KOLNU-817988 format. One line per 5 residues: number of its first residue (from 1); their letters; for each residue x, y, z of N, C-alpha, C. Coordinates in steps of 0.02 Angstrom, whole numbers, m for minus. Layout:
! residues N
NUM = A = X:Y:Z:X:Y:Z:X:Y:Z  ...
***
This chain:
! residues 460
1 = MTTLA = 2886:4453:3455:2897:4443:3527:2861:4380:3549  2895:4339:3588:2864:4277:3612:2816:4293:3668  2756:4268:3664:2706:4281:3715:2700:4221:3760  2665:4231:3816:2655:4175:3862:2616:4119:3829  2575:4137:3780:2534:4086:3747:2574:4041:3703
6 = TAAPP = 2630:4067:3675:2669:4027:3628:2732:4000:3659  2751:4024:3717:2813:4000:3747:2805:3929:3771  2860:3890:3766:2857:3821:3790:2853:3821:3866  2812:3777:3896:2807:3774:3968:2876:3763:3999  2890:3796:4057:2956:3789:4088:2975:3717:4102
11 = VQRSR = 2926:3677:4126:2942:3607:4140:2963:3570:4077  2927:3584:4021:2944:3550:3958:3013:3570:3935  3029:3636:3940:3096:3658:3920:3149:3626:3964  3135:3623:4029:3183:3593:4075:3196:3520:4059  3142:3483:4044:3150:3412:4027:3187:3404:3961
16 = SWLLT = 3176:3450:3914:3212:3446:3850:3287:3455:3861  3305:3502:3903:3376:3513:3917:3405:3455:3956  3366:3427:4002:3389:3368:4039:3404:3312:3990  3358:3299:3943:3369:3246:3894:3430:3260:3852  3441:3323:3833:3499:3341:3793:3564:3325:3831
21 = VILVG = 3567:3343:3894:3628:3331:3934:3643:3257:3939  3594:3217:3958:3608:3146:3969:3622:3109:3904  3590:3130:3849:3602:3096:3786:3668:3117:3754  3691:3178:3766:3758:3196:3742:3810:3155:3780  3799:3144:3846:3843:3100:3882:3843:3029:3854
26 = QFMAI = 3783:3003:3839:3777:2937:3807:3813:2936:3740  3805:2990:3701:3836:2996:3635:3912:2989:3641  3941:3025:3689:4014:3023:3697:4037:2953:3716  3999:2919:3760:4019:2853:3782:4021:2804:3724  3971:2807:3679:3969:2761:3622:4020:2782:3569
31 = LDVSI = 4028:2848:3560:4076:2874:3512:4146:2846:3526  4163:2840:3590:4231:2819:3607:4244:2746:3592  4191:2707:3577:4202:2638:3557:4232:2635:3487  4208:2679:3442:4228:2675:3372:4280:2726:3350  4284:2783:3385:4327:2837:3360:4401:2818:3361
36 = VNVAA = 4420:2773:3407:4490:2755:3414:4513:2707:3359  4465:2668:3330:4484:2620:3278:4522:2652:3221  4499:2711:3200:4529:2745:3143:4600:2767:3158  4614:2783:3222:4680:2808:3241:4730:2752:3254  4709:2688:3249:4752:2632:3268:4820:2631:3233
41 = PTLRT = 4823:2639:3166:4889:2637:3134:4935:2692:3159  4909:2752:3170:4950:2807:3194:4973:2794:3266  4928:2767:3307:4946:2749:3376:5004:2698:3377  4999:2649:3333:5050:2597:3331:5119:2627:3318  5122:2673:3271:5186:2704:3252:5210:2752:3306
46 = DLNAG = 5166:2795:3330:5186:2848:3376:5207:2822:3444  5173:2771:3469:5188:2744:3536:5227:2679:3532  5245:2657:3473:5281:2594:3463:5245:2537:3499  5179:2534:3487:5137:2484:3521:5135:2420:3481  5144:2364:3516:5137:2299:3484:5063:2282:3472
51 = GSALQ = 5052:2224:3441:4983:2205:3423:4938:2198:3483  4962:2164:3536:4920:2154:3595:4906:2220:3630  4958:2262:3636:4949:2327:3668:4899:2370:3630  4905:2369:3564:4859:2409:3523:4787:2383:3531  4779:2318:3534:4713:2289:3543:4684:2309:3611
56 = LVISG = 4726:2312:3662:4701:2332:3728:4685:2406:3730  4722:2447:3693:4705:2518:3688:4635:2526:3659  4621:2488:3607:4557:2493:3573:4501:2461:3615  4515:2404:3645:4463:2364:3676:4460:2369:3752  4512:2396:3784:4511:2402:3856:4451:2441:3881
61 = YTIAY = 4433:2492:3843:4375:2532:3859:4312:2489:3861  4303:2449:3808:4243:2406:3804:4242:2354:3859  4300:2327:3876:4304:2276:3928:4280:2304:3995  4307:2362:4015:4288:2393:4078:4215:2414:4077  4194:2441:4021:4126:2465:4012:4075:2408:4021
66 = AMLLI = 4087:2352:3986:4041:2296:3989:4040:2264:4059  4099:2259:4091:4103:2227:4156:4065:2264:4210  4064:2330:4207:4040:2370:4263:3971:2401:4253  3937:2385:4198:3872:2416:4185:3820:2400:4238  3815:2337:4257:3766:2318:4308:3782:2351:4374
71 = TGARL = 3847:2354:4391:3868:2388:4452:3847:2461:4451  3859:2494:4394:3841:2565:4388:3766:2575:4396  3726:2530:4369:3654:2535:4375:3632:2528:4448  3659:2479:4483:3640:2469:4552:3661:2527:4597  3722:2553:4585:3745:2610:4625:3702:2672:4612
76 = GGLLG = 3677:2679:4551:3633:2735:4536:3569:2732:4577  3541:2671:4583:3481:2663:4622:3492:2676:4696  3552:2661:4721:3567:2670:4791:3587:2742:4809  3628:2772:4767:3658:2837:4784:3628:2896:4748  3590:2882:4694:3559:2937:4657:3583:2939:4585
81 = YRKLF = 3537:2944:4538:3554:2942:4467:3593:3005:4447  3573:3062:4473:3608:3124:4459:3681:3119:4481  3691:3097:4544:3758:3093:4572:3802:3045:4532  3776:2986:4516:3816:2937:4479:3829:2959:4408  3780:2992:4376:3791:3017:4308:3847:3068:4309
86 = LYGLG = 3846:3115:4355:3898:3167:4358:3965:3139:4379  3966:3091:4426:4029:3059:4445:4059:3022:4386  4016:2983:4351:4040:2946:4293:4065:2992:4238  4027:3046:4225:4047:3095:4174:4114:3128:4193  4121:3145:4257:4184:3175:4279:4243:3129:4269
91 = LFTVA = 4235:3064:4289:4289:3016:4280:4304:3006:4206  4252:3002:4165:4260:2993:4093:4299:3052:4063  4282:3113:4084:4314:3173:4057:4388:3177:4078  4401:3164:4142:4471:3165:4165:4512:3111:4131  4483:3051:4124:4519:2996:4091:4531:3012:4017
96 = SLMCG = 4484:3047:3985:4495:3067:3915:4554:3115:3909  4560:3161:3957:4617:3207:3957:4682:3168:3966  4683:3121:4012:4743:3082:4025:4761:3039:3964  4709:3011:3930:4721:2973:3869:4755:3017:3816  4729:3078:3808:4756:3123:3758:4827:3145:3772
101 = LAPSA = 4848:3142:3835:4916:3163:3854:4962:3104:3867  4937:3043:3860:4976:2983:3879:5041:2979:3840  5098:2969:3876:5162:2964:3841:5181:2894:3818  5143:2843:3840:5160:2774:3823:5098:2732:3813  5106:2676:3780:5050:2631:3768:5023:2602:3834
106 = DLLIA = 5068:2585:3881:5047:2556:3944:5001:2604:3983  5022:2667:3986:4980:2717:4021:4915:2729:3984  4918:2728:3918:4857:2738:3879:4807:2682:3892  4831:2620:3898:4787:2564:3914:4754:2575:3982  4793:2596:4032:4766:2607:4098:4712:2662:4097
111 = FRLLQ = 4725:2716:4060:4678:2771:4058:4615:2752:4019  4623:2708:3969:4564:2684:3933:4519:2642:3978  4549:2602:4023:4509:2565:4071:4470:2613:4117  4503:2667:4137:4469:2718:4178:4411:2750:4139  4423:2763:4075:4370:2790:4033:4309:2744:4032
116 = GAGAA = 4322:2680:4023:4268:2631:4021:4231:2628:4088  4268:2633:4143:4236:2634:4209:4191:2695:4217  4215:2753:4193:4174:2813:4196:4110:2806:4155  4117:2778:4096:4058:2767:4053:4009:2719:4086  4035:2667:4119:3991:2618:4151:3952:2648:4210
121 = LMVPQ = 3981:2698:4244:3944:2733:4296:3892:2780:4268  3908:2811:4211:3866:2862:4182:3808:2833:4141  3821:2786:4097:3772:2764:4047:3709:2733:4076  3712:2689:4128:3649:2660:4153:3601:2713:4182  3628:2769:4203:3585:2821:4232:3543:2855:4178
126 = VLSLI = 3563:2850:4115:3526:2883:4061:3456:2855:4056  3451:2789:4050:3385:2758:4045:3345:2767:4110  3379:2764:4167:3344:2774:4230:3315:2844:4234  3354:2894:4214:3329:2963:4215:3272:2974:4166  3275:2940:4108:3220:2944:4060:3157:2912:4091
131 = QLSFD = 3166:2853:4122:3110:2819:4153:3076:2862:4206  3117:2897:4245:3090:2934:4302:3068:3005:4285  3094:3033:4230:3080:3103:4213:3026:3110:4160  3011:3056:4125:2962:3059:4070:2910:3004:4079  2850:3016:4054:2800:2963:4053:2757:2970:3991
136 = GAARL = 2718:2918:3977:2673:2920:3920:2709:2931:3854  2680:2976:3813:2707:2990:3747:2776:3022:3751  2787:3062:3804:2853:3094:3812:2908:3043:3823  2893:2990:3862:2943:2938:3872:2956:2900:3807  2904:2886:3769:2912:2852:3705:2957:2892:3658
141 = KAISV = 2946:2957:3656:2987:3000:3613:3060:3002:3638  3069:3006:3704:3136:3009:3731:3175:2945:3716  3142:2887:3721:3175:2823:3705:3191:2819:3631  3149:2847:3589:3163:2848:3517:3225:2891:3501  3230:2948:3534:3290:2990:3525:3351:2954:3551
146 = YAAVI = 3344:2920:3607:3398:2880:3636:3424:2829:3585  3378:2794:3551:3398:2745:3501:3434:2778:3442  3410:2837:3421:3442:2872:3366:3513:2893:3385  3523:2913:3447:3589:2933:3471:3638:2874:3468  3614:2815:3486:3657:2755:3486:3685:2742:3416
151 = SGAAV = 3641:2746:3366:3663:2733:3298:3708:2788:3271  3689:2850:3285:3728:2906:3259:3798:2908:3287  3805:2893:3351:3871:2896:3382:3919:2846:3352  3895:2785:3337:3939:2734:3309:3968:2756:3242  3927:2788:3199:3951:2809:3133:3992:2873:3139
156 = VGQVL = 3968:2921:3179:4005:2983:3187:4075:2969:3213  4082:2919:3257:4148:2902:3283:4197:2885:3228  4175:2846:3179:4219:2829:3123:4236:2889:3080  4186:2931:3065:4197:2990:3023:4241:3041:3060  4223:3056:3123:4260:3106:3161:4331:3083:3174
161 = GGLLV = 4340:3018:3189:4408:2993:3198:4451:3003:3136  4423:2988:3078:4459:2999:3015:4477:3072:3004  4430:3117:3018:4442:3189:3009:4496:3214:3056  4494:3194:3119:4542:3220:3168:4612:3194:3155  4617:3130:3138:4684:3103:3124:4713:3133:3060
166 = TADLF = 4670:3141:3009:4693:3170:2947:4714:3243:2956  4677:3280:2996:4692:3351:3007:4757:3361:3044  4776:3314:3088:4838:3319:3127:4843:3388:3159  4794:3407:3198:4789:3475:3227:4851:3491:3269  4886:3545:3250:4945:3569:3286:4996:3513:3296
171 = GTSWR = 4998:3466:3249:5046:3412:3254:5031:3363:3310  4968:3359:3331:4951:3316:3388:4932:3245:3367  4931:3231:3302:4920:3164:3277:4854:3134:3303  4858:3078:3340:4798:3042:3363:4766:3072:3425  4801:3116:3460:4778:3138:3526:4710:3173:3527
176 = PVFLV = 4691:3211:3476:4624:3243:3478:4566:3194:3480  4575:3130:3460:4518:3084:3464:4497:3073:3537  4543:3085:3584:4526:3082:3655:4510:3152:3683  4550:3201:3664:4544:3267:3692:4478:3301:3673  4447:3280:3618:4384:3310:3598:4330:3302:3651
181 = NVPIG = 4337:3250:3693:4287:3239:3746:4292:3289:3803  4351:3320:3812:4363:3360:3872:4319:3422:3876  4320:3466:3824:4277:3526:3830:4203:3509:3833  4182:3457:3796:4112:3437:3799:4094:3412:3868  4138:3371:3897:4126:3345:3964:4122:3400:4016
186 = VVLLI = 4165:3450:4012:4164:3505:4060:4099:3543:4056  4076:3558:3995:4012:3593:3986:3954:3552:4014  3954:3487:4000:3900:3445:4026:3900:3442:4102  3960:3442:4133:3963:3441:4206:3933:3505:4235  3947:3561:4204:3921:3625:4229:3845:3628:4219
191 = VGGKL = 3822:3613:4158:3750:3617:4143:3712:3562:4181  3740:3501:4181:3707:3446:4215:3700:3458:4290  3750:3490:4320:3747:3505:4391:3688:3551:4408  3666:3591:4359:3610:3637:4370:3542:3606:4351  3543:3562:4300:3480:3539:4271:3456:3471:4295
196 = LPTGH = 3502:3426:4311:3481:3358:4328:3443:3359:4395  3391:3319:4400:3350:3319:4461:3390:3299:4523  3382:3337:4576:3420:3325:4638:3384:3277:4684  3319:3272:4677:3281:3228:4722:3296:3155:4709  3302:3116:4762:3314:3044:4754:3293:3008:4818
201 = VPREQ = 3252:2959:4810:3232:2917:4866:3275:2854:4864  3321:2845:4912:3365:2786:4910:3325:2722:4910  3346:2675:4872:3312:2610:4870:3327:2572:4934  3278:2533:4955:3286:2495:5016:3336:2438:5006  3346:2419:4943:3390:2362:4930:3463:2380:4943
206 = GVDVP = 3500:2332:4967:3572:2342:4976:3610:2318:4915  3675:2315:4923:3719:2294:4868:3735:2220:4877  3721:2182:4825:3736:2111:4825:3808:2102:4803  3854:2107:4851:3926:2105:4835:3946:2039:4803  3927:1981:4831:3945:1918:4797:3918:1914:4725
211 = GLLTL = 3856:1939:4715:3829:1940:4647:3868:1985:4600  3885:2044:4625:3925:2090:4584:3992:2059:4564  4025:2028:4613:4091:1999:4599:4087:1941:4549  4039:1896:4560:4035:1837:4516:4012:1857:4445  3965:1904:4440:3942:1926:4374:3998:1963:4337
216 = SLAVS = 4033:2008:4372:4088:2044:4341:4142:1996:4317  4156:1944:4358:4206:1895:4338:4182:1855:4278  4118:1835:4277:4091:1797:4221:4095:1838:4156  4076:1901:4161:4078:1944:4101:4149:1954:4077  4196:1966:4123:4265:1977:4103:4296:1914:4072
221 = LLVVP = 4280:1856:4100:4306:1793:4072:4281:1781:4001  4222:1807:3985:4195:1801:3917:4222:1855:3871  4220:1918:3895:4235:1974:3851:4309:1978:3833  4353:1967:3882:4425:1975:3868:4449:1929:3812  4435:1863:3815:4458:1821:3759:4423:1837:3693
226 = LVLGH = 4359:1859:3696:4326:1878:3634:4360:1938:3601  4381:1985:3643:4412:2046:3617:4483:2033:3593  4521:1992:3630:4592:1982:3615:4607:1918:3577  4559:1873:3571:4572:1807:3543:4601:1807:3474  4569:1844:3428:4593:1843:3359:4662:1872:3352
231 = EQDWP = 4676:1925:3388:4742:1957:3385:4797:1909:3405  4781:1863:3452:4831:1816:3477:4821:1746:3449  4784:1741:3393:4773:1678:3358:4739:1626:3402  4689:1649:3441:4647:1607:3482:4688:1556:3524  4725:1582:3573:4766:1538:3615:4723:1495:3661
236 = LWGWI = 4753:1444:3691:4718:1398:3735:4686:1434:3794  4722:1484:3822:4695:1518:3881:4627:1551:3866  4618:1572:3803:4555:1605:3785:4496:1556:3788  4507:1496:3762:4454:1446:3764:4439:1424:3836  4492:1417:3876:4482:1399:3947:4443:1455:3982
241 = SMAAS = 4460:1517:3966:4427:1575:3997:4353:1576:3979  4337:1564:3915:4266:1566:3895:4227:1508:3926  4259:1450:3931:4226:1393:3964:4215:1409:4038  4265:1440:4069:4259:1458:4140:4204:1510:4151  4192:1553:4100:4140:1603:4108:4071:1571:4116
246 = VVVFC = 4060:1514:4083:3997:1478:4090:3990:1451:4161  4044:1423:4187:4043:1396:4255:4030:1452:4306  4065:1508:4297:4057:1563:4344:3987:1594:4338  3960:1595:4278:3892:1622:4270:3842:1577:4306  3851:1512:4302:3808:1466:4339:3814:1478:4414
251 = AFLLV = 3876:1492:4436:3886:1508:4507:3849:1573:4524  3849:1621:4479:3813:1684:4489:3738:1670:4498  3710:1625:4457:3639:1610:4463:3623:1579:4531  3669:1536:4556:3659:1506:4622:3663:1559:4677  3712:1605:4669:3719:1659:4718:3656:1702:4719
256 = ERRAR = 3629:1716:4659:3570:1759:4654:3509:1727:4687  3504:1661:4682:3446:1627:4712:3446:1634:4788  3506:1640:4816:3512:1646:4889:3519:1718:4912  3527:1764:4865:3540:1834:4884:3478:1867:4912  3489:1908:4962:3433:1946:4991:3412:2003:4944
261 = HPLVP = 3462:2032:4909:3448:2086:4863:3481:2070:4796  3452:2025:4756:3484:2004:4693:3493:2062:4645  3546:2057:4604:3561:2109:4555:3505:2116:4503  3482:2060:4478:3426:2060:4430:3370:2020:4461  3323:2054:4495:3270:2018:4530:3230:1974:4483
266 = GHLLR = 3210:1915:4507:3172:1869:4466:3107:1899:4441  3074:1940:4482:3011:1969:4460:3021:2019:4403  3082:2048:4398:3095:2092:4341:3096:2052:4276  3129:1994:4277:3131:1952:4218:3062:1924:4201  3018:1919:4251:2950:1896:4238:2902:1952:4217
271 = TPGVS = 2927:2014:4219:2886:2070:4198:2871:2062:4123  2808:2071:4102:2790:2060:4032:2837:2095:3983  2865:2056:3938:2906:2083:3884:2979:2090:3899  3000:2089:3962:3070:2105:3978:3118:2053:3951  3106:1988:3966:3155:1937:3945:3161:1930:3869
276 = PAAAG = 3105:1922:3831:3114:1917:3759:3141:1981:3728  3123:2039:3756:3149:2101:3729:3224:2107:3742  3247:2086:3801:3319:2088:3816:3357:2042:3769  3331:1982:3758:3364:1935:3711:3364:1964:3640  3308:1994:3620:3305:2025:3554:3354:2082:3546
281 = IFLVM = 3359:2124:3598:3407:2180:3595:3478:2154:3588  3494:2101:3625:3562:2071:3620:3576:2049:3549  3531:2013:3517:3544:1987:3450:3543:2042:3397  3500:2092:3406:3501:2149:3360:3568:2185:3363  3595:2194:3424:3659:2228:3431:3718:2185:3408
286 = VTYGG = 3711:2118:3414:3761:2073:3384:3764:2086:3308  3705:2090:3278:3701:2104:3206:3730:2172:3189  3711:2222:3227:3734:2291:3215:3809:2297:3222  3836:2271:3279:3908:2275:3290:3948:2237:3238  3926:2176:3221:3960:2137:3170:3958:2169:3102
291 = YLFTM = 3900:2198:3085:3892:2232:3020:3939:2292:3013  3939:2336:3063:3982:2396:3059:4056:2377:3055  4077:2330:3097:4147:2313:3101:4172:2279:3037  4137:2227:3015:4161:2190:2957:4155:2230:2892  4103:2272:2886:4098:2313:2826:4153:2366:2825
296 = ALHLQ = 4170:2394:2883:4225:2442:2885:4291:2408:2864  4302:2347:2887:4362:2310:2867:4362:2296:2792  4305:2276:2765:4300:2261:2694:4311:2324:2651  4280:2378:2672:4287:2440:2633:4359:2465:2632  4392:2463:2690:4460:2489:2695:4513:2438:2672
301 = GALGD = 4493:2374:2671:4541:2323:2650:4532:2303:2578  4484:2260:2564:4475:2234:2497:4458:2288:2446  4419:2339:2466:4398:2391:2418:4443:2452:2419  4490:2456:2467:4540:2509:2466:4516:2578:2483  4459:2586:2517:4435:2652:2536:4477:2679:2594
306 = SALHA = 4481:2747:2598:4512:2778:2656:4465:2771:2715  4492:2781:2776:4450:2777:2836:4394:2828:2833  4409:2888:2809:4359:2941:2806:4304:2923:2756  4324:2899:2696:4274:2882:2645:4231:2823:2668  4262:2775:2701:4224:2718:2726:4172:2741:2778
311 = GLLFI = 4193:2787:2822:4146:2812:2871:4088:2849:2839  4102:2888:2787:4050:2926:2753:3999:2880:2720  4021:2821:2697:3975:2775:2665:3922:2748:2713  3936:2752:2778:3887:2727:2827:3834:2779:2843  3840:2838:2816:3791:2891:2832:3719:2871:2815
316 = PAAAM = 3705:2839:2757:3636:2818:2744:3608:2771:2797  3650:2726:2822:3628:2679:2874:3612:2717:2938  3655:2763:2957:3644:2802:3018:3583:2847:3011  3576:2878:2952:3519:2923:2940:3453:2886:2945  3449:2828:2913:3387:2790:2915:3374:2760:2984
321 = FGLTS = 3428:2741:3019:3420:2718:3088:3389:2774:3130  3417:2835:3123:3391:2891:3161:3320:2909:3143  3305:2914:3078:3238:2932:3056:3186:2880:3078  3204:2817:3072:3158:2764:3092:3147:2765:3168  3201:2776:3206:3195:2779:3278:3149:2835:3301
326 = LNWKR = 3151:2891:3265:3112:2949:3285:3040:2946:3261  3025:2905:3211:2959:2908:3180:2919:2843:3181  2947:2788:3205:2909:2725:3204:2845:2728:3244  2846:2769:3296:2787:2774:3339:2728:2806:3305  2738:2837:3246:2682:2866:3208:2637:2812:3179
331 = LPARL = 2662:2751:3174:2621:2696:3149:2567:2680:3201  2511:2651:3180:2459:2631:3228:2488:2584:3281  2466:2592:3342:2493:2554:3398:2489:2478:3387  2438:2455:3351:2430:2383:3341:2487:2354:3299  2524:2398:3263:2578:2374:3220:2646:2375:3254
336 = HRPMI = 2651:2405:3314:2716:2415:3344:2752:2350:3359  2719:2302:3390:2752:2239:3406:2764:2196:3344  2715:2189:3299:2730:2151:3237:2787:2182:3197  2796:2249:3203:2849:2282:3166:2918:2256:3187  2925:2234:3250:2990:2209:3273:3012:2150:3230
341 = VSATV = 2968:2102:3221:2985:2042:3182:2994:2061:3108  2950:2103:3082:2956:2125:3012:3023:2160:3000  3045:2200:3049:3107:2237:3041:3168:2191:3041  3165:2137:3080:3221:2090:3079:3225:2054:3011  3167:2041:2981:3166:2011:2914:3195:2060:2863
346 = LTALG = 3177:2125:2869:3204:2176:2824:3280:2180:2831  3305:2177:2893:3377:2178:2904:3411:2118:2871  3381:2059:2879:3409:1999:2848:3410:2005:2771  3357:2033:2742:3356:2043:2669:3411:2091:2647  3422:2144:2687:3476:2190:2671:3544:2156:2673
351 = ELGLA = 3555:2114:2724:3619:2078:2729:3628:2029:2671  3574:1994:2653:3578:1948:2596:3591:1986:2531  3562:2046:2526:3577:2089:2468:3650:2107:2465  3681:2123:2522:3753:2137:2523:3793:2076:2501  3772:2017:2526:3808:1955:2507:3807:1946:2432
356 = AVLSD = 3751:1961:2399:3746:1952:2327:3785:2006:2289  3777:2069:2310:3807:2125:2274:3884:2124:2278  3910:2104:2336:3983:2107:2346:4018:2042:2329  3981:1993:2304:4012:1928:2291:4063:1929:2235  4059:1980:2191:4106:1982:2135:4168:2024:2150
361 = GGHHE = 4173:2050:2213:4232:2089:2231:4229:2162:2210  4174:2183:2179:4168:2253:2158:4143:2297:2213  4142:2363:2199:4122:2412:2250:4047:2425:2249  4019:2439:2189:3947:2451:2181:3921:2501:2233  3951:2560:2233:3940:2608:2287:3867:2628:2296
366 = VLLEV = 3832:2640:2240:3762:2662:2245:3719:2607:2276  3726:2545:2250:3688:2489:2279:3707:2478:2352  3770:2488:2367:3794:2479:2435:3758:2527:2483  3753:2590:2463:3721:2640:2506:3646:2626:2513  3614:2602:2459:3543:2584:2463:3534:2528:2514
371 = LFAVI = 3576:2476:2510:3571:2420:2555:3588:2440:2627  3636:2485:2635:3652:2511:2702:3590:2545:2731  3555:2584:2690:3494:2618:2713:3441:2567:2734  3434:2513:2695:3386:2461:2712:3404:2429:2780  3468:2414:2789:3490:2382:2851:3479:2430:2910
376 = GTGLA = 3496:2494:2901:3485:2542:2955:3412:2548:2974  3368:2547:2923:3296:2549:2937:3273:2488:2976  3296:2429:2955:3276:2367:2988:3301:2363:3059  3364:2381:3070:3391:2377:3138:3355:2425:3186  3340:2485:3162:3304:2533:3205:3232:2511:3216
381 = GAFSP = 3201:2482:3164:3132:2460:3171:3125:2403:3220  3180:2368:3234:3179:2316:3285:3201:2344:3353  3256:2382:3353:3286:2403:3416:3241:2451:3456  3216:2503:3425:3178:2553:3462:3115:2524:3494  3073:2486:3456:3015:2455:3489:3034:2404:3542
386 = LMTVA = 3088:2367:3531:3110:2319:3582:3127:2355:3647  3163:2410:3642:3181:2448:3701:3118:2475:3736  3071:2500:3696:3009:2527:3724:2969:2473:3759  2962:2415:3727:2925:2359:3756:2958:2336:3821  3025:2333:3820:3062:2309:3878:3050:2353:3939
391 = LSHVP = 3042:2418:3928:3037:2465:3984:2966:2488:3999  2919:2472:3954:2852:2502:3961:2815:2478:4023  2827:2416:4044:2791:2388:4102:2833:2385:4165  2893:2416:4162:2938:2414:4220:2920:2471:4268  2904:2456:4331:2889:2510:4379:2951:2552:4392
396 = QSEAP = 2940:2614:4415:2995:2660:4426:3045:2632:4477  3021:2594:4525:3066:2567:4576:3116:2517:4547  3099:2487:4488:3143:2438:4457:3182:2468:4398  3176:2534:4388:3210:2566:4331:3285:2555:4331  3320:2560:4389:3393:2549:4387:3412:2479:4363
401 = DASGL = 3377:2428:4389:3393:2359:4369:3378:2348:4295  3320:2373:4273:3301:2365:4203:3350:2402:4157  3370:2463:4177:3418:2501:4137:3485:2466:4133  3509:2440:4189:3572:2404:4189:3570:2342:4146  3514:2305:4150:3507:2244:4111:3507:2260:4036
406 = MAMML = 3467:2310:4015:3464:2326:3944:3530:2355:3919  3562:2397:3960:3626:2426:3939:3679:2372:3931  3678:2322:3976:3727:2268:3971:3712:2225:3909  3649:2210:3895:3632:2171:3835:3654:2208:3772  3644:2273:3772:3664:2315:3715:3739:2312:3704
411 = QLGQV = 3777:2323:3759:3850:2326:3752:3880:2258:3738  3856:2207:3774:3883:2140:3761:3866:2116:3690  3807:2135:3666:3789:2118:3597:3839:2146:3548  3858:2209:3557:3907:2239:3512:3975:2204:3517  3997:2188:3578:4061:2155:3587:4061:2086:3553
416 = VGVAA = 4008:2048:3565:4003:1981:3535:3999:1986:3459  3962:2035:3434:3956:2043:3361:4022:2058:3329  4060:2104:3359:4126:2122:3332:4173:2062:3334  4173:2028:3392:4220:1972:3400:4202:1913:3356  4139:1892:3356:4118:1833:3319:4122:1843:3244
421 = FGTLF = 4092:1897:3220:4090:1907:3148:4156:1936:3122  4192:1973:3165:4259:1995:3145:4304:1936:3135  4299:1887:3180:4340:1826:3174:4321:1787:3111  4256:1780:3099:4233:1744:3039:4260:1778:2976  4252:1844:2973:4274:1881:2913:4350:1875:2903
426 = LSLTP = 4388:1887:2957:4461:1886:2950:4488:1816:2936  4453:1764:2961:4476:1696:2948:4466:1677:2874  4417:1709:2841:4404:1695:2770:4444:1741:2723  4468:1797:2749:4507:1843:2709:4574:1810:2691  4600:1818:2630:4581:1865:2577:4532:1837:2525
431 = SAHAI = 4495:1786:2541:4447:1760:2493:4397:1814:2473  4378:1815:2410:4330:1865:2386:4261:1854:2417  4249:1795:2443:4184:1779:2471:4179:1793:2546  4232:1820:2576:4233:1831:2649:4174:1874:2671  4163:1929:2638:4109:1975:2659:4041:1944:2644
436 = SVTSV = 4035:1905:2591:3971:1874:2574:3951:1822:2626  3998:1779:2645:3984:1729:2696:3966:1763:2763  4004:1815:2780:3991:1852:2842:3922:1883:2841  3903:1912:2784:3837:1944:2779:3781:1893:2786  3790:1833:2759:3740:1781:2768:3733:1763:2842
441 = GLAIT = 3790:1758:2877:3788:1745:2949:3751:1800:2987  3762:1863:2967:3727:1919:2999:3652:1916:2985  3634:1894:2925:3563:1887:2908:3530:1835:2953  3564:1779:2965:3537:1727:3009:3529:1753:3080  3577:1792:3104:3573:1821:3171:3514:1869:3177
446 = ALAAG = 3503:1909:3125:3446:1955:3125:3380:1917:3129  3375:1863:3091:3315:1822:3094:3306:1790:3163  3362:1771:3195:3358:1743:3263:3330:1794:3312  3347:1858:3302:3319:1911:3345:3243:1914:3338  3219:1905:3277:3147:1904:3265:3114:1845:3298
451 = VVALP = 3148:1788:3297:3119:1727:3327:3112:1735:3403  3164:1761:3436:3159:1767:3509:3109:1821:3529  3093:1867:3483:3044:1920:3497:2972:1898:3484  2962:1839:3455:2894:1816:3439:2846:1815:3499  2870:1797:3560:2823:1798:3617:2792:1867:3629
456 = LLRRR = 2825:1920:3607:2798:1987:3617:2734:1998:3577  2724:1960:3524:2664:1969:3482:2602:1946:3519  2610:1904:3570:2553:1877:3606:2533:1922:3664  2572:1974:3677:2559:2017:3734:2523:2080:3711  2480:2106:3754:2443:2168:3738:2455:2219:3793
***
């Protein structure tokens, strides 16, 4: 019989359930980035989708998600993190149902954009709720679990997508990759409505509408051509769009200087550790996104693996990412910041190992899994401490802005990684050296993450 002496304190149990609810929501949002990739060939046949339509089905979610993250973070600070998390989760769940029932590619694209909008409302509240609900060692542990969830969801998406499409449940083909979100979302809405904190002190800051519009436009002008460029053989409009994104971003900076309530306050960027950590997170996620995407293409293309087998090969990387994320804090505190740079070097060595091992066109499965584990360890050893450093000195009043900034860096990093290194890999294919050259590029990017994080070593 459990006694009062051994029972977990009610507050601790409540916070554990709160963390479970918000991280399962985070898990679903990231899962939906990768789970659809495996279903692409079946989608093309079933809906008679052309190349551009199929690319928008896969990437429309990411486009809407990346564009609206900062907006979602600011709305959470104004209206309440609980309210925005549940609203975003509700929209995400309903959109998932509509995606699963979509009769045409055009409607599926529209519903995927809605899914991305729901995720953008929901996801920034996760870090804000962690910031506000946990402190000290409990916050450190919560952020570590958060990092493990990010890695696990990316790999589980590939494995689960392969399983669901292969199973063809009740003859539903690709539809379960979307419908699987519905029962989970309904349960989270019910439980979250009871567990998430209801108290909220509205922020005094208003909404910087010109800033929101110019930043969203700058992000969309960059992300859309990155996502669609390779599929359409890098048309002129894509290059014009990316050049215009620079101009619009400069306009955003001018708008922010004059804004009464800027989206990303200057004092937040001057908070110790925030700027170098944000840059480091971006480059780590460029490496992570490029690594997952190009290796999946290589395994299923040049090496002939099935989607399911290719997904299973990533398990060592996900396992080590998760284990490292959960346990790095056991090291002495004086090693936490130096570990960031050391981990980027380890990641680069893993990528260089892949370049050497795969240069002969062979599979080398055992060596592959060992190197995947090394890369997973290195990426987690950089990402989790970077996230902790970025948020450790941020006051609670700035949690929404910090959460939105870090979430956007994370998501944009993945988009840029997939687009840049996917383009590099595909442009070199079918050369046997395509994956080796790409892996060397990923190693350089990992080292760049370490370089931008060097200022963190001087801070205490």
